[in-house]
N, C-alpha and C positions, 0 to 999 in steps of 0.2 A: 637478628630473628631467629630461631630456631625452628626446624621441623616445618610441616608442611599447613599452610593455613587455609587453602582452598577457599580463598574470598571470591566471591560472587560479584560480578559486576554485569549490566544490561542496559541496552540501547534499545529503545521502542519506536516504532515510526508511528506518524500519524497514518489514520484510514487512506486504504487504497480502494478506488472503486472502477471494477473493471466488468459492469453489466454487459458491454459490446465488445470484449476481448477474449479472443481464444486463437491460440493458444497463448498462456502468458507466463513467463519465466522470471522468477528472482535472481537477480545477479549481485552477490556481495562480493566487494574487492578489499582483499585482506592482507596483512604480512605478519610473521610470527617468527620468533627465533626462542630458542632455549637457552639459559646460562649452562645448562647439563642436563641433556636429553637422558643421559642414562640414568639418572637419579630422579628428576623430576618430570611429570607429564601435565601440561595444560591442556585445556580442551576449550572448544568453542561450539556452542549447541545455537541451532536455528529454530525459532518456532515461529508457527503461525495460528492465528486466531481469527476466526470467522466473526464478523462484525454483525451480528443481528438485531442489534439496537443501534440508539444515536451514537454512543460513546463507549470507552473503554471498559467501562464498569458493567459490560453484560456478562451473561453467567455461561457464556461458552468456554471451554478449557482452551488453554495453549497446547497445542499439537506439536511435536518433535518432528520436524522434517530432514534434519541432518545434525551429525554430531562428528567431531574429528578431535583426536586427543593426540598427545605426542608427536611422533615422526609424520602420523599422516597429515597434522596441521601445520608444521614446521614449513616455512617456505625458503629459509635459507639458513646455512650452518652456524652451530652454536656460536655464540657470543661469550665473551667472558666480561662484557661491561654491559649497561645499558645503551641502547641504538635509536637511532631513527632510521626508517628504511629509505634505501634508495629507490630510484626509478625501476629497476629491474628486480627488485625482491617483493614485488606485489602478485598475488594470483587472484583469480576470479573462482568464485564458488557460485553454481547455476542451481536452482532448485525449479523444477518444473511440474511435478506430480501432485498438483493441487487443481481444484475447480471452485474456490471461494469466489465470490462476485465482490464480496467485501470484506476485506481483511486488515489485521495489523500484523506488523514482523517485530522480532525480538530476536536481537542478537546479545547471547550471553557468553561472557567470558569468564573462565575457571583457572585463577592463577594458583599453580601448585606450590610456588616458591621462588620469588625473583624472576619472573620471566617477562617476555613483552610479546603483546598482541595489539594490531593496530589494525581499525576499519577506516578505509576511504572513500568508500562510495557503495549507497545502495540504490538499485535501481531496478523498475519492474518493466520487463519488455514484452510488449504484448503486439498482434496484428488484429484487425477488425475481423469480428466474427459474423455479423448481421448487419446489413443497412439501416440506415435511420428509417427508410419507408417500411420496412419489415418490421422493426420494433415499436413504430410508432403508429401502427395500425390495430392494435389490439383495444378494446374498450377499457374504458377508464371510468373512474367514480367522480371525476371532476373536469371542469371545462377550462379552456384559454381563449382569450381573443384580446384585439383582433387577431386575425391569422389570414394572410400576412399581415405583420407589424412593421411598425418604424421605429417606435422607440421605447413604450411602454407595455410589456405582456401583462394582461390582467388574468389572474387565477382564481376559479371560484369552485368552490368543493363543498360536500356536505360532512366529510371526513377532516381529522386534524392530520396535518404534515409536520415534520420537524427538519427537513433538508431537501434542498433541491440540487440538481447537477445539470448542466448543458452539455452536450456532447456534438461534436461536428461530423460531418459526414464520411469523414475518416475513422470514426471511433474515439478521436480524442478529447480528453476532458479538458474543456474550455473554461468552465465557470463551475464553481461548488460554494453552497451557503447553507450554513447552520443557525437555527434561530428558535425562538420560542416557538410552542405549537401554534400554528396557524391554519385557517380555514381559507380566507381568502389573502392573496399576495398579489403586490404590485410590483414587478420584476423589470428593472431597466435592462435592456438588450441594444441599447443605442451604439455600445461599444462593439458589437459583431458585425463582420461583414455581410453582405448579400448572399442569401444561400439557405439550404435547407440544416435544420438542427434537430435534436432530440433532447427534449424535457424531460428528465426523471424526478419525481418525488419521491422521497421515502417516509414512513411512518414511524413511530416510536419502537415498533416491533421488529423494524428493519425490513418490512416487505416494501416493495417499490412498483409503481405504476409508471409509463411513459407515455408521452403524444409527441408527434414532430410539429415543429413550426415553420414559416418562412420568413426569414429576414429581408425586408426590402432594401 
């Protein structure tokens, strides 16, 4: 192959939900080498997309949060042949200047010519923003019962919802379900340990409401 092909390949994550997390940081572990950095210049672009709807096909744009090319991307010296990174060849890129509660991540690699880019892991690191008691105290348009609950939690609403999530008292996402639009829902929580939890419902426009419940 002659010349620069500028081939683009992308990895797109599933949705991340961070309603109870702040600060939140995206960490991407990658390795890269060029076959000739004096001539060719690969790039890696990191985009985030705020999720306002129930799926990736909403109208929000992808926003570029980080771009690295050439020497600023390379983690090990030029290689004359294709390679597989060793344990010491990886580096971690961190992105924290965003405040999306629900979002997707896209990692785009641009191959200038015959180069090598590997991505090994993608993590979202966060700490708890608010307590379950604080977030679950706001008025909602739906009710849940029984509360405390032993096995099945009943949800009754006058509005339609398309997704639900359960968070633990430490802010960790424990369960997430997407479904056809629903008004009433029978949620099995028998697998949860005794404690206080936050139930978050999301509609097709991406708006959310939350209530706390107690698992016996």
